[in-house]
Structure formats: C-alpha cells, structure tokens
DOLUMLO-834084 format. One line per field, with one value per residue (C-alpha): residue in three letters; x negated, y, z negated. Coordinates in nm, 4 decimals. Layout:
BEGIN
type: Ala;...;
x: X;...;
y: Y;...;
z: Z;...;
END
This chain:
BEGIN
type: Unk;Unk;Unk;Unk;Unk;Unk;Unk;Unk;Unk;Unk;Unk;Unk;Unk;Unk;Unk;Unk;Unk;Unk;Unk;Unk;Unk;Unk;Unk;Unk;Unk;Unk;Unk;Unk;Unk;Unk;Unk;Unk;Unk;Unk;Unk;Unk;Unk;Unk;Unk;Unk;Unk;Unk;Unk;Unk;Unk;Unk;Unk;Unk;Unk;Unk;Unk;Unk;Unk;Unk;Unk;Unk;Unk;Unk;Unk;Unk;Unk;Unk;Unk;Unk;Unk;Unk;Unk;Unk;Unk;Unk;Unk;Unk;Unk;Unk;Unk;Unk;Unk;Unk;Unk;Unk;Unk;Unk;Unk;Unk;Unk;Unk;Unk;Unk;Unk;Unk;Unk;Unk;Unk;Unk;Unk;Unk;Unk;Unk;Unk;Unk;Unk;Unk;Unk;Unk;Unk;Unk;Unk;Unk;Unk;Unk;Unk;Unk;Unk;Unk;Unk;Unk;Unk;Unk;Unk;Unk;Unk;Unk;Unk;Unk;Unk;Unk;Unk;Unk;Unk;Unk;Unk;Unk;Unk;Unk;Unk;Unk;Unk;Unk;Unk;Unk;Unk;Unk;Unk;Unk;Unk;Unk;Unk;Unk;Unk;Unk;Unk;Unk;Unk;Unk;Unk;Unk;Unk;Unk;Unk;Unk;Unk;Unk;Unk;Unk;Unk;Unk;Unk;Unk;Unk;Unk;Unk;Unk;Unk;Unk;Unk;Unk;Unk;Unk;Unk;Unk;Unk;Unk;Unk;Unk;Unk;Unk;Unk;Unk;Unk;Unk;Unk;Unk;Unk;Unk;Unk;Unk;Unk;Unk;Unk;Unk;Unk;Unk;Unk;
x: -12.1749;-12.2974;-12.0460;-11.7178;-11.9348;-11.9559;-11.5897;-11.3855;-11.0806;-11.2571;-11.3962;-11.0708;-10.9078;-11.1771;-11.1410;-10.7527;-10.7861;-11.0527;-10.8115;-10.5111;-10.8038;-10.8488;-10.4988;-10.4695;-10.7693;-10.5946;-10.2981;-10.4875;-10.7063;-10.4759;-10.2090;-9.9414;-9.6280;-9.6052;-9.2475;-9.1078;-9.1063;-9.4367;-9.5597;-9.3816;-9.5480;-9.8536;-9.8432;-9.6864;-9.9545;-10.1956;-10.0844;-10.0236;-10.3976;-10.5706;-10.3544;-10.4395;-10.7925;-10.7650;-10.5849;-10.8004;-11.1202;-11.0540;-10.9284;-11.2579;-11.4392;-11.2800;-11.3328;-11.7095;-11.8807;-11.6517;-11.5724;-11.8590;-12.0878;-11.9247;-12.0981;-12.4561;-12.3260;-12.4490;-12.1483;-12.2015;-12.1756;-11.8432;-11.5809;-11.6722;-11.5535;-11.2707;-11.1532;-11.2557;-11.3735;-11.1180;-10.8039;-10.8727;-10.9598;-10.6138;-10.4075;-10.5551;-10.5223;-10.1616;-10.0806;-10.2421;-10.0734;-9.7338;-9.7654;-9.9377;-9.6216;-9.3727;-9.5414;-9.5688;-9.2111;-9.1277;-9.3138;-9.1580;-8.8035;-8.9215;-9.0453;-8.7168;-8.8512;-8.8264;-8.5687;-8.7684;-9.1013;-8.9396;-8.7944;-9.1146;-8.9484;-8.6762;-8.4471;-8.6077;-8.6275;-9.0092;-9.0222;-9.2384;-9.5507;-9.6733;-9.3454;-9.4439;-9.7658;-9.6803;-9.4326;-9.6847;-9.9224;-9.5963;-9.5031;-9.8598;-9.8894;-9.5514;-9.6665;-9.9937;-9.8462;-9.5742;-9.8552;-10.0227;-9.7133;-9.5553;-9.8717;-10.1654;-10.1181;-9.8672;-10.1740;-10.4560;-10.2704;-10.2725;-10.6529;-10.7806;-10.5970;-10.3616;-10.0631;-10.0356;-10.0727;-10.2386;-10.5768;-10.5542;-10.3035;-10.6352;-10.8255;-10.5409;-10.3817;-10.7264;-10.7963;-10.3944;-10.4981;-10.8495;-10.6634;-10.4141;-10.6281;-10.8383;-10.5106;-10.4898;-10.8364;-10.7858;-10.4832;-10.6230;-10.8683;-10.5836;-10.3459;-10.5989;-10.6673;-10.2722;-10.1924;-10.4717;-10.4127;-10.0459;-10.1964;-10.4644;-10.4340;-10.0945;-10.1435;
y: 9.5046;9.3155;9.0421;9.3050;9.4337;9.1244;9.0576;9.2736;9.2231;9.3180;9.5732;9.7432;9.6444;9.8534;10.1330;10.1553;10.1540;10.4548;10.5981;10.5877;10.7437;11.0273;11.1321;11.1250;11.3262;11.5659;11.5903;11.5859;11.8977;12.0833;12.0575;11.9094;11.7034;11.3834;11.4190;11.1316;11.4010;11.5023;11.1518;11.0394;11.3168;11.2562;10.8885;10.9490;11.1934;10.9604;10.6463;10.8785;10.9801;10.6662;10.5328;10.7832;10.7137;10.3745;10.4139;10.7220;10.5738;10.2403;10.4745;10.6300;10.3034;10.1818;10.4649;10.5470;10.2389;9.9270;10.0571;10.2096;9.9536;9.6350;9.6368;9.5949;9.2804;8.9546;8.7598;8.4593;8.6872;8.9061;8.5768;8.6909;9.0683;8.9658;8.6569;8.7648;9.1260;9.3014;9.1061;9.1926;9.5676;9.5776;9.4450;9.7091;9.9722;9.8781;9.8974;10.1735;10.3736;10.2656;10.3432;10.6603;10.7480;10.6165;10.7647;11.1171;11.1045;10.9766;11.2329;11.5210;11.4098;11.3757;11.7687;11.8818;12.0348;11.6743;11.8414;12.1773;12.0096;11.7771;12.0795;12.2329;12.5108;12.6357;12.5614;12.8749;13.0114;12.9969;13.2019;12.9217;12.8932;12.6191;12.4532;12.4950;12.3532;12.0655;12.0119;12.0111;11.7703;11.5519;11.5031;11.4237;11.1573;11.0113;10.9933;10.8714;10.6179;10.5108;10.4825;10.2106;9.9802;10.0116;10.0526;9.9631;9.6532;9.5077;9.5628;9.4688;9.1125;9.0465;9.1767;8.9988;8.6695;8.6629;8.5795;8.3871;8.6050;8.5845;8.6258;8.8989;9.1146;9.1137;9.4093;9.6387;9.5580;9.6429;9.9439;10.1046;10.0340;10.2103;10.5008;10.5589;10.4716;10.7734;10.9525;10.9027;11.0035;11.3194;11.4288;11.3160;11.6528;11.8755;11.6575;11.6756;12.0403;12.0893;11.8659;12.0138;12.3450;12.3021;12.2684;12.5193;12.8072;12.8672;12.7795;
z: -11.9505;-11.6783;-11.7303;-11.6769;-11.3470;-11.1980;-11.2025;-10.9933;-11.1840;-11.5411;-11.3834;-11.2787;-11.5979;-11.7870;-11.5028;-11.5689;-11.9966;-11.9102;-11.6959;-11.9514;-12.2221;-11.9792;-11.9868;-12.3631;-12.4184;-12.1576;-12.3698;-12.6576;-12.5700;-12.4180;-12.6726;-12.4362;-12.5849;-12.4484;-12.2443;-12.0512;-11.7635;-11.7812;-11.8010;-11.5047;-11.2819;-11.4027;-11.3343;-10.9809;-10.8638;-10.9948;-10.7980;-10.5179;-10.5237;-10.5978;-10.2949;-10.0669;-10.1497;-10.0888;-9.7593;-9.6081;-9.7428;-9.5179;-9.1955;-9.1968;-9.2697;-8.9872;-8.7584;-8.9167;-8.9362;-8.7948;-8.4368;-8.3655;-8.4738;-8.3308;-8.0478;-8.1931;-8.4056;-8.2018;-8.0451;-8.2837;-8.5982;-8.4706;-8.5847;-8.9481;-8.8810;-8.6585;-8.9737;-9.2771;-9.3111;-9.0883;-9.2125;-9.5869;-9.5032;-9.3089;-9.6393;-9.7840;-9.5335;-9.4594;-9.7958;-9.9088;-9.6251;-9.7702;-10.1135;-10.0549;-9.8498;-10.1592;-10.4215;-10.2617;-10.1460;-10.5433;-10.7121;-10.4256;-10.5543;-10.9020;-10.8959;-10.7172;-10.3598;-10.1553;-9.9476;-9.9169;-9.8054;-9.5967;-9.3748;-9.4112;-9.6303;-9.3884;-9.6759;-9.8454;-9.5744;-9.5713;-9.8564;-10.0713;-9.8470;-10.1082;-9.9698;-9.6268;-9.6700;-9.8578;-9.6223;-9.3645;-9.5264;-9.5892;-9.2284;-9.1143;-9.3708;-9.2798;-8.8986;-9.0193;-9.2209;-8.9291;-8.6779;-8.9373;-8.9781;-8.6213;-8.3921;-8.5195;-8.7469;-8.5256;-8.2069;-8.4223;-8.5453;-8.1573;-8.1262;-8.3964;-8.3143;-8.6403;-8.3973;-8.0985;-7.7829;-7.4391;-7.4113;-7.1521;-7.4111;-7.7055;-7.5297;-7.4409;-7.8211;-7.9396;-7.7804;-7.8549;-8.2079;-8.2191;-8.0524;-8.3033;-8.5350;-8.3846;-8.4331;-8.7730;-8.8131;-8.6375;-8.8632;-9.2073;-9.2042;-9.1628;-9.3596;-9.6387;-9.6455;-9.6078;-9.9098;-10.1179;-10.0526;-10.1502;-10.5189;-10.5021;-10.3003;-10.4235;-10.8124;
END
C-alpha cells in the first residue's frame, strides 16, 4: 500500500479504479440499466464535480492560505512560492476552471436544459424554479471562469515574472489579480448554494 501512496500517479490510478467500481456498485444495487445516456450524464456530472473541487479548492487555498500568509514568509524564501508553488497551483486552478465550465455546459446541454438555464428560466416563464437556481449558479460560474482566464491569470503572469514586464507593473498586477480572486471567493458560496440547491431543494 505504501508503494501506491508514495507515487501520485499510482494513487490517482487506484482512485479512478475505485470510482468506477463505485459506479458499478450503484447500478447493481439500484437495478439501473447501463444505458448510454445515463452513463454519459453520470460521467459528465462526475467530471463537473471533480473539476469544481479542484478549481474552488485552489481558489480557497490562494485566499485562505497563500495570500494571507505571504507577508509572514521571509524575503529569501518568497521566490520558492512565486517561482515554484504558485505557477503549479495556477496551472491546476485555471484548467480546473475551464474544465468545470465546459463540463457544466455539456451536462446542461446533454440533459436538454442549456437554453433554459442560460436564460435563468426566462424561456419557460420562470415557472421552473430549478432552472432559475441552476441558471444563477451557471452565470456566477461563467463570470468566475472569465475572471480566471481574462483577468487573474494574465495579471499573475506579470506579478510572478512569468512574462517580461516592467518592474513597476508587478505590484499593480498582483493587486488586480488578488481583487478579482477575492471577487471569485465572494461569488463562490452563493454559486455553490445555487448549484447544490438546484439539485437538492427541488428534487
């Protein structure tokens, strides 16, 4: 077991195998049929959730751990954060955001309510409260993903020195990235309420 856990790739492979077995157990115990549509929806929802966990988990890591504690790190140790930890975390952060958005849109499209949710229920006269909640959550997620790719990541590249930029531009870029990351943190809780509520509050 230690051999598996000491290697991240082995750990993830075993985790994926266990996830597949959990799905198989669900279908066996529930008596559900392995229809193509059901499997596709389950797979898309799983991808959507794990992508969201990666994205929001790293968003909260930046805002609850890294940013508040940067001032406590000695100056001679800060390059390790800026050159090693932050770029790696930002890689998974931005691609987690992209994967969450794309799998969410694909899931809504596959389930047949993409237009209804993107119009926040207006297409069915706001009669379907689930579409309203899911639509609100989707739009908050879209805004958050936009912030990641269009504002946070470009400014982080400047702040971390990953691209050539004047030295005086770095503090302003770091602050802008922080403020929009904080905006995403602000939106994350109501977004999660809307997303989870659309599934739990309305059946």
